[in-house]
C-alpha positions in Angstrom: 0.0 0.0 0.0 1.6 3.3 -1.1 2.3 5.9 1.6 1.0 8.7 -0.6 -2.1 8.0 -2.7 -2.4 9.3 -6.2 -5.0 11.8 -5.0 -2.5 12.9 -2.3 0.3 13.2 -4.9 -2.1 15.2 -7.1 -2.9 17.7 -4.3 0.7 18.1 -3.4 1.6 18.7 -7.1 -1.2 21.4 -7.4 0.0 23.1 -4.2 3.7 23.0 -5.1 2.9 24.1 -8.6 1.0 27.0 -7.3 4.1 28.4 -5.6 5.6 28.9 -9.1 3.4 32.0 -9.5 4.8 33.9 -6.6 8.4 33.4 -7.9 7.5 35.1 -11.2 8.2 38.7 -10.2 9.0 39.3 -6.6 11.8 36.7 -6.4 14.2 39.2 -7.9 13.3 42.0 -5.4 16.4 41.6 -3.3 18.6 41.7 -6.4 17.3 45.0 -7.7 19.7 47.4 -6.2 22.8 45.4 -7.3 21.3 44.8 -10.7 20.7 48.5 -11.2 24.4 49.1 -10.2 25.5 46.4 -12.7 23.6 48.2 -15.6 24.2 51.7 -14.4 25.6 52.7 -17.9 22.3 51.8 -19.5 19.9 54.8 -19.9 17.0 54.7 -17.4 18.7 51.7 -15.8 16.8 52.0 -12.5 13.4 52.0 -14.2 14.3 49.2 -16.5 15.6 47.1 -13.6 12.3 47.7 -11.8 10.6 46.5 -15.0 12.4 43.1 -14.8 10.2 42.6 -11.7 7.0 43.4 -13.4 7.7 42.4 -17.1 6.4 38.8 -16.4 3.1 40.3 -15.1 2.5 42.1 -18.4 2.9 38.9 -20.4 1.0 36.9 -17.9 -1.9 39.3 -18.5 -1.5 39.1 -22.2 -1.2 35.3 -22.2 -3.9 34.4 -19.7 -7.0 34.8 -21.9 -5.4 32.5 -24.5 -4.3 30.1 -21.7 -7.9 30.0 -20.5 -9.2 29.2 -24.0 -6.5 26.5 -24.4 -7.4 25.0 -21.0 -11.0 24.6 -22.1 -10.2 23.4 -25.6 -7.1 21.2 -25.1 -7.4 20.3 -21.4 -5.5 21.2 -18.3 -2.6 18.7 -18.4 -1.1 19.6 -21.8 -1.1 23.3 -21.0 0.6 22.7 -17.7 3.3 20.5 -19.1 4.3 23.0 -21.8 4.1 25.9 -19.4 6.3 24.3 -16.8 9.0 23.5 -19.4 8.9 27.1 -20.7 9.0 28.4 -17.1 12.2 26.5 -16.2 14.0 27.5 -19.4 13.0 31.2 -19.5 13.2 31.7 -15.8 16.8 30.6 -15.6 17.9 32.5 -18.7 18.6 35.6 -16.6 21.5 33.8 -15.1 23.2 33.4 -18.5 22.4 36.5 -20.6 24.6 39.5 -20.4 22.3 42.3 -21.5 19.4 44.0 -19.7 17.4 43.6 -22.9 18.0 39.9 -22.9 16.9 39.6 -19.3 13.7 41.4 -20.1 13.0 39.1 -23.1 13.4 36.1 -20.8 11.1 37.7 -18.3 8.5 38.1 -21.0 8.5 34.4 -21.9 8.4 33.6 -18.2 5.2 35.5 -18.0 3.6 33.5 -20.8 4.6 30.3 -18.9 3.1 31.6 -15.6 -0.1 32.4 -17.5 -0.6 28.7 -18.2 0.7 27.5 -14.8 -1.5 29.7 -12.6 -4.6 29.4 -14.8 -4.1 25.7 -15.0 -3.6 24.8 -11.4 -6.3 27.2 -10.2 -8.8 25.7 -12.7 -7.9 22.2 -11.5 -8.8 23.2 -8.0 -12.2 24.4 -9.2 -12.6 21.1 -11.1 -11.8 18.9 -8.2 -13.4 20.7 -5.3 -16.7 22.4 -4.5 -18.4 24.2 -1.6 -16.6 24.2 1.8 -13.9 21.9 0.4 -13.2 24.4 -2.3 -12.8 27.2 0.3 -10.5 25.0 2.4 -8.3 23.9 -0.5 -8.1 27.5 -1.8 -6.8 28.3 1.7 -4.2 25.6 1.4 -3.2 27.0 -1.9 -2.8 30.5 -0.4 -0.7 29.0 2.4 1.4 27.1 -0.1 2.0 30.3 -2.0 2.9 32.2 1.2 5.3 29.4 2.3 6.9 29.3 -1.1 7.2 33.1 -1.1 8.8 33.1 2.4 11.4 30.4 1.5 12.2 31.9 -1.9 12.5 35.5 -0.5 14.9 34.4 2.2 16.9 32.2 -0.2 16.9 34.9 -2.9 18.1 37.5 -0.4 21.1 35.3 0.6 21.9 34.4 -3.0 21.7 38.1 -4.0 24.4 38.9 -1.4 26.7 36.5 -3.2 25.7 37.6 -6.7 22.6 39.3 -8.2 22.3 36.6 -10.9 22.0 33.6 -8.6 18.3 34.0 -7.7 17.5 33.2 -11.3 18.5 29.6 -10.7 15.5 29.1 -8.3 13.3 28.9 -11.4 14.7 25.4 -11.9 12.1 24.3 -9.4 9.7 23.9 -12.3 11.5 20.7 -13.3 10.8 19.3 -9.8 7.0 20.0 -10.2 6.9 18.6 -13.8 7.1 14.9 -12.9 4.2 15.3 -10.5 2.0 16.7 -13.3 3.0 13.9 -15.7 2.3 11.1 -13.1 -0.5 12.3 -10.8 -2.7 14.7 -12.7 -5.7 13.2 -14.5 -7.7 15.3 -16.9 -10.9 16.1 -15.0 -14.4 15.8 -16.4 -15.2 19.5 -16.9 -18.8 19.6 -18.0 -21.7 18.6 -15.9 -23.8 15.8 -17.4 -26.9 17.9 -16.9 -25.6 20.5 -19.3 -26.6 19.9 -22.9 -24.5 21.0 -25.8 -27.1 23.5 -26.8 -27.1 25.0 -23.3 -23.3 25.2 -23.2 -23.2 26.8 -26.6 -25.8 29.5 -25.9 -25.0 30.2 -22.2 -23.5 33.7 -22.0 -20.5 34.5 -19.8 -21.7 36.0 -16.5 -20.1 39.4 -17.1 -21.7 41.5 -14.3 -20.2 39.7 -11.3 -16.8 39.4 -12.9 -16.6 43.1 -13.5 -16.5 43.5 -9.7 -14.2 40.5 -9.2 -11.7 41.6 -11.8 -11.7 45.2 -10.6 -11.0 44.2 -7.0 -8.3 41.8 -8.3 -6.6 44.6 -10.3 -6.7 47.2 -7.5 -5.5 44.9 -4.7 -2.5 43.6 -6.7 -1.5 47.1 -7.9 -1.4 48.2 -4.2 0.2 45.1 -2.9 3.0 45.0 -5.5 4.4 48.3 -4.3 6.0 46.5 -1.5 8.5 44.3 -3.5 9.0 47.1 -6.0 9.8 50.0 -3.7 10.8 48.4 -0.4 14.3 47.2 -1.5 15.2 50.8 -2.5 13.4 52.4 0.5 15.2 50.2 3.0 18.7 50.4 1.4 18.5 54.2 0.8 20.4 55.1 3.9 22.7 52.1 3.8 23.2 49.5 6.5 20.5 47.1 5.2 21.7 44.1 3.2 20.0 42.2 0.4 19.4 39.3 2.7 17.7 41.6 5.3 15.4 42.9 2.5 14.6 39.2 1.7 13.9 38.5 5.3 11.6 41.6 5.6 9.6 40.5 2.6 9.4 37.0 3.9 8.0 38.3 7.2 4.8 39.3 5.5 4.3 35.7 4.5 4.3 34.5 8.1 0.9 36.1 8.9 -0.3 35.4 5.4 0.1 31.7 5.8 -1.8 31.7 9.0 -4.7 33.7 7.5 -4.8 31.5 4.4 -5.2 28.4 6.6 -8.0 30.2 8.5 -9.7 31.4 5.3 -12.4 28.7 5.1 -13.5 29.6 8.6 -13.7 33.3 7.7 -15.6 32.4 4.5 -18.2 30.5 6.5 -19.1 33.7 8.2 -18.4 36.5 5.7 -19.1 37.2 2.1 -16.4 37.4 -0.6 -16.9 41.1 -0.8 -16.7 41.6 3.0 -13.4 39.7 3.0 -12.1 41.9 0.2 -12.7 45.0 2.4 -10.4 43.4 5.1 -7.8 42.9 2.4 -7.7 46.6 1.6 -7.9 47.6 5.2 -4.7 45.7 6.2 -2.8 46.6 3.1 -3.7 50.2 3.9 -2.4 50.0 7.5 0.7 48.3 6.2 1.5 51.1 3.7 0.7 53.9 6.1 3.1 52.6 8.8 5.9 52.0 6.2 5.5 55.6 5.1 6.2 56.9 8.6 9.7 55.6 8.8 12.2 53.3 7.0 13.4 51.9 10.3 13.9 48.2 9.7 12.1 46.8 12.8 9.1 49.1 12.2 8.8 48.1 8.5 8.9 44.4 9.5 6.0 45.0 12.0 4.1 46.8 9.2 4.7 43.8 6.8 3.4 41.4 9.4 0.2 43.4 9.6 -0.1 43.6 5.8 0.3 39.9 5.7 -3.1 39.5 7.3 -4.7 41.0 4.2 -2.3 39.2 1.9 -3.2 35.8 3.3 -6.9 36.4 2.6 -6.4 37.8 -0.9 -5.5 34.8 -3.1 -7.9 32.2 -1.6 -10.8 34.7 -1.5 -10.3 35.8 -5.1 -9.7 32.2 -6.3 -12.8 30.8 -4.5 -14.9 33.8 -5.7 -14.0 33.1 -9.3 -14.4 29.3 -9.0 -17.8 29.7 -7.3 -19.1 32.1 -9.9 -17.9 30.6 -13.2 -20.0 28.1 -15.1 -18.1 24.7 -15.5 -17.9 25.0 -19.3 -16.3 28.4 -19.0 -14.1 27.9 -16.0 -10.8 28.0 -17.9 -11.7 31.3 -19.5 -13.0 32.8 -16.2 -9.8 31.8 -14.4 -7.7 33.1 -17.4 -9.5 36.5 -17.1 -8.8 36.5 -13.4 -5.1 35.8 -13.9 -5.0 38.5 -16.5 -6.3 41.2 -14.2 -4.2 39.9 -11.3 -1.0 40.4 -13.2 -2.1 43.5 -15.0 -2.3 45.0 -11.5 1.3 43.9 -10.8 2.5 45.3 -14.1 0.7 48.6 -13.7 1.9 49.1 -10.2 5.3 50.7 -11.0 3.9 52.7 -13.9 1.2 54.2 -11.6 3.5 54.9 -8.7 6.6 56.2 -10.5 5.3 59.8 -10.9 4.4 59.8 -7.2 7.9 58.6 -6.2 9.5 61.3 -8.3 7.2 64.0 -6.8 6.9 62.9 -3.2 9.6 60.3 -2.6 9.2 56.7 -1.4 7.5 57.6 1.8 4.9 59.8 0.0 4.2 56.9 -2.5 3.6 54.5 0.4 1.3 57.0 2.1 -0.7 57.6 -1.0 -1.1 53.8 -1.5 -2.3 53.5 2.1 -4.9 56.3 1.6 -6.2 54.7 -1.6 -6.5 51.3 0.3 -8.5 53.0 3.1 -10.8 54.7 0.6 -11.5 51.4 -1.1 -12.2 49.8 2.2 -14.8 52.4 3.0 -16.4 52.1 -0.4 -16.7 48.3 -0.2 -18.1 48.4 3.4 -20.6 50.9 2.3 -21.7 48.8 -0.7 -22.0 45.7 1.6 -24.1 47.6 4.1 -26.3 49.0 1.3 -27.0 45.6 -0.1 -27.7 44.2 3.4 -30.3 47.0 4.1 -31.9 46.6 0.7 -32.4 42.8 1.2 -34.0 43.5 4.6 -36.5 45.9 3.0 
């Protein structure tokens, strides 16, 4: 009798594969200052180096709708296999190429790979689980992403102290996940037997609820991603903070996020998806406001621990919201759209914040992000209360 059943191996593969997404951009955060120094002769080097962090997000956003279509047309497993191979090759390319342009090209292909990986694994969760079990496994996925982020941030920080190129080798992890997909993933039956072909062909995509889901997804990621983009520069501005310390600070946020992700299904049993989204913006707002006050390392770490509460709720809440709303026959496309807006938010983050950094400095940018988060919290709470009162009357 095997120690791990095929179902157990399948679930481990899905959770470990989900950690590939967090490595796409933020993994390089501890390397950014040294990378900017290495390419200081390149015009606009600092901005282009920041772009290496978010370039995958743009191509994840561009590739996700197509990945969603392929998931529904070809199946989950073929898309995942090709995506993991591309991920390993393109991710590690930054270790070998000598030009900033070459690194950016590799990051673009990495984004296309992540589009297939994130959409594929998230769709598989929606295929295999429903109801409370879906909420629980989405929490497990969020915890796995948090744990993967914590380990990778710390490892990337120490590797960046040795050389800024070394963190690129962490992307070889894709080839560890690949055998699990080949051996343990079975293509799920995606369409309910009660759905006729005519119903599937004529059923419209439920656009109205997804406008809200995708808008919240974009906003939350644009605000959250300021941390890995700006924090390395903010902390190292006065000197005395190493790359490894930056990695540890970023990893601190994942400590509370893992705990909250594991508690997600309990929160979801009591609160709506929209109410939980308000909590996400609230804690992200507190996080950014505290960071804006001072770059003192210990204070920043405390702020990140608070922000991690919102970050832990964010992925499972959005994932479960999408999975619960999408029709089975359109699940791949719905998750593809979700992935697109998730990473559009990441890519847009430095573009939105750069003018504020130039005008008000890093502290002003963090304060502005905190204020926007608080405003969104108030708006969502108001909307929830309005709907509650309207139902009562």
